[in-house]
C-alpha positions in Angstrom: -13.5 5.9 -4.5 -11.3 6.5 -1.4 -12.2 8.8 1.4 -9.9 10.4 4.0 -11.2 8.0 6.7 -10.3 4.9 4.7 -7.9 2.4 6.2 -6.1 -0.3 4.2 -4.2 -3.5 5.0 -2.2 -5.9 2.9 -4.0 -8.7 1.1 -3.2 -11.9 3.2 -2.5 -14.0 0.1 0.7 -12.1 -0.7 4.4 -12.4 0.2 6.4 -9.2 0.2 10.2 -8.8 0.4 12.7 -6.1 0.0 15.1 -6.7 -2.9 17.6 -4.3 -4.4 15.8 -1.2 -3.1 12.4 -2.3 -4.2 9.5 -4.0 -2.5 8.7 -7.3 -4.3 5.3 -8.7 -3.9 4.2 -12.2 -5.0 0.7 -13.5 -4.8 0.6 -16.9 -3.1 -2.1 -19.4 -4.2 -2.3 -22.9 -2.8 1.0 -22.3 -0.9 2.9 -21.6 -4.2 4.1 -18.3 -5.4 2.4 -17.1 -8.6 5.6 -16.1 -10.5 3.5 -14.9 -13.4 2.3 -12.0 -11.3 5.2 -10.4 -9.5 4.9 -6.8 -8.5 7.9 -4.5 -7.8 7.2 -1.3 -5.9 9.6 1.7 -6.1 11.0 3.1 -2.8 8.2 5.5 -2.3 5.4 3.0 -3.0 7.4 0.6 -0.8 7.3 3.2 2.1 3.5 3.6 1.5 3.2 -0.3 1.6 5.1 -0.4 4.9 2.6 2.0 6.4 -0.5 0.0 5.5 -1.1 -1.6 8.9 -4.9 -1.6 9.0 -4.9 1.2 11.4 -3.6 4.3 9.7 -5.9 6.5 7.6 -4.8 8.2 4.3 -4.0 11.4 6.1 -2.0 9.5 8.7 0.1 8.0 5.9 0.6 11.4 4.2 1.7 12.8 7.6 4.2 10.0 8.1 5.7 10.5 4.7 5.8 14.3 4.7 9.0 14.9 6.6 11.0 12.8 4.1 9.8 14.6 0.9 10.2 18.2 -0.2 6.7 18.5 -1.8 3.6 20.4 -0.9 1.0 18.4 1.1 -1.6 18.4 -1.6 0.8 16.8 -4.1 1.9 14.2 -1.6 -1.7 13.4 -0.7 -2.6 13.0 -4.4 0.4 10.7 -5.0 -0.5 8.6 -1.9 -4.2 8.4 -3.1 -3.0 7.3 -6.6 -0.7 4.6 -5.2 -3.4 3.2 -3.0 -5.9 3.2 -5.9 -3.4 1.2 -8.0 -2.6 -1.2 -5.2 -6.3 -1.7 -4.5 -7.1 -2.3 -8.2 -4.4 -4.9 -8.4 -5.8 -6.6 -5.4 -2.7 -6.1 -3.3 -4.4 -4.2 -0.6 -7.8 -4.5 1.1 -9.9 -1.6 2.4 -10.9 -2.2 6.0 -14.5 -2.3 7.0 -15.3 0.3 9.7 -15.6 -1.7 12.9 -14.6 -4.9 11.2 -11.7 -6.9 9.9 -12.0 -5.9 6.2 
């Protein structure tokens, strides 16, 4: 369960690239890309991905995205939370430990 104070970063065992308007993420194991598990994020999820720097909280991410989208803050916050949950469940992001490296 996420809280408003949670901070996330990318999993270090991934390679992410922009390709045809999508963020493509490939897990890397033993210096080889796992082509059986390629993830493609749409533009909005890609923007969320780009904001996951290990410093921003969930509200910081929502605030950064808000000017670009004509949607009420509650809907945007719910969409960000859902995306973060999905990314975390897939092991693509890691929740930072308060006062630590995560």
